[in-house]
N, C-alpha and C positions, 0 to 999 in steps of 0.2 A: 528395601533393605535386602533385596535379592543379592546384590553384589557382596555383602557381608555374609550372608548364607553360603554363597558359592565359595568365598574364600575359605570359610570355616570347614566346608565339605571337602575342599582340596587338600586340607591338612590332616583331618582325622575323620574317623567313622563317628557318626552321631545319629541317634534316634530321633525321629520326628518329635517325640515328646521333650527330649532334651533341647533340641533346637527351639522349640516353640516357648519353653520355659525361659531358656536364656535370652532369646530375643524379646520377651516381654519386659525385661529390665532395661533394654536398650531403647534409644530414641534418636530421632533425626533432629539435626540443628543446622541452621545456615548462617554463614558469616559473610559480611561485605568485605570487599576489597580493602586492604589495610587494617582490618579489625583484628584486635588481639584476642586469641582464644584462650591462651593460658599465659599468665603473667609471672614474671620473676617475683620471689620472696612471697609466694603463695603455696598452700599445700595442694598437691595434685591428687585428685580423687577420680579421674577419668582418663580413659584412653580414647583416641578417635580413629575411626576407620574413614578414610576419605572416599566418598562416592564421586564427587566432582570438584575440581580445583586443585590448587597447589598451595602448600604451606611452606613457610620459611621458619626455620628454627635459628634463633640468634641469641647471642649473649653480649652483655656490654661490659667492657673492660673498666679498669679503674680510672682511666682518663675520659670515659664516657663514649668511647667509640664502639660502634655496633660491629659484630663479626658474625657473618653466616656460617653457621656450622653444618647445616643440613637442610635439604628441601625434601618434601614429601609430596608424592602425586597420587592419582586415583589408584584405589585398590591397595593401599598401604595403611598399616597401623602407625600411629605416631602419638608421642606423649613425651614428656620428660620422665623416661622410664627410671631413672635413678631416683628422683624425688617421689614417683609413685611407688617403687618398691620399698624405699627406706622410710617413707612417710615424713620426710624432711621437706623444708621449703625448696622451691624450684629455683635454679639459677638461670634457667632459659626462658625465653619468650616465644610462643608460637603465633605467628602473623599470617593471616590470609593474603596471598599475593593476587588473588582475584576472588570473585565471588565464589564461595566454597560451600559444599554441602558434605556434612559428615554424619556418621553414625556415632553416637556417644555410647561407649561402654563404661558405665559407672563401676566404682570399686565393687559395689554390691553384686553386680552381674558377674564380674571376674571371679570374685571369692565363691559365688555360688557355683560357677563352672568348675573350679578347682575341686570343690567338695562334692558336687552332685553329678557331674557328667563323667561317663566312664572314661573318657580320654581327655578330660579337662585339663589335667596336669600336663599331658602331652601337648595340647594346644598351647598352653602358656609357654612351655619350653621351646616349642618350635619358633613362636613369635620372638621370644627373648634371643634365641640362637640367630635368627635372622638379623635382628637388630645388632647384636654383638659383632657378627661377621661383617655387616656393612660398616660399622663404626671402626672396627680394627682395621679393616682394609683401607678405610678413608685415611686413617692415620699414617698407615704404611705408605700409601700413595703420596701424601704430603711431603714425605721425607725421601722417597725413592724414585718418584717420577718427575720428569721436567714439567714446567708449566704447560708446554704444548700437549704433552701426553695426558696430563690431568684434564686439559680442555677437551681433547678428543673423548676420553672416558666419560666425562660428564655428559656429553652428548648421547652416549649409549645408555647410561643410567636414567637420564632425565630427557627423553625425546622432546624436541621442540621447545626447550626451556628458554631460548633466546627470544622467543615470541611471547613468553609468559612472565618473564622476570626482568627488572631493570638490570643494565649491564654492570653497575657498581656492585650489586649484590652477587652477581656471578663472579666478579673479580674477587670479592671478599671470601666467597666459597672456595675459590681456586687458591687463595692465599697470595694474590698478586695485586698490583694497582690497576686501576681502570685504564691507565695508559698502556700498561704492559698488555692488558687484554686486547686493546685495539690493534696493537702490533701483532699479537698472535693471530687475529682475525684477518688482517691484511695479508700476513704470510701464508695462510691457508686458502686464500682467494685464487 
């Protein structure tokens, strides 16, 4: 759980006692490739911190088509934050794209942190701000960047993703067809 401790310490000042108590609520969990961590139409009571692996966040539209909205890699927090914060049912599915190890932060850990850690509110705000900025930038990029620009940016955000995730999911994330993705890749060779 050292990676989570390091991530927290990089964002806030925290005493050893606060860290120990907070970490006592958290636990490790492993998921196999293609396993669903968080299903749609369920209440979300935990946030994940990825130690190893990559997760895909997807949503299924009215026709049953899957859309990749987000990927999350090592040393990132991930959840359906909207469902977590509003305590309403999730609309997203989180799926392991490879064998993945996470640290689970249950709601009771997060609520304890908000109430009892001197910088717990700040930690929550920083994580929420990071996620908001990422998602807002992602939406802007879908409308203001060309597919080739989005492709290049994706490589910066998710290094070596092409070796870790099927191409049709990358195309979905970019908002293009797999055929268009193939053309972009050939163009960049």
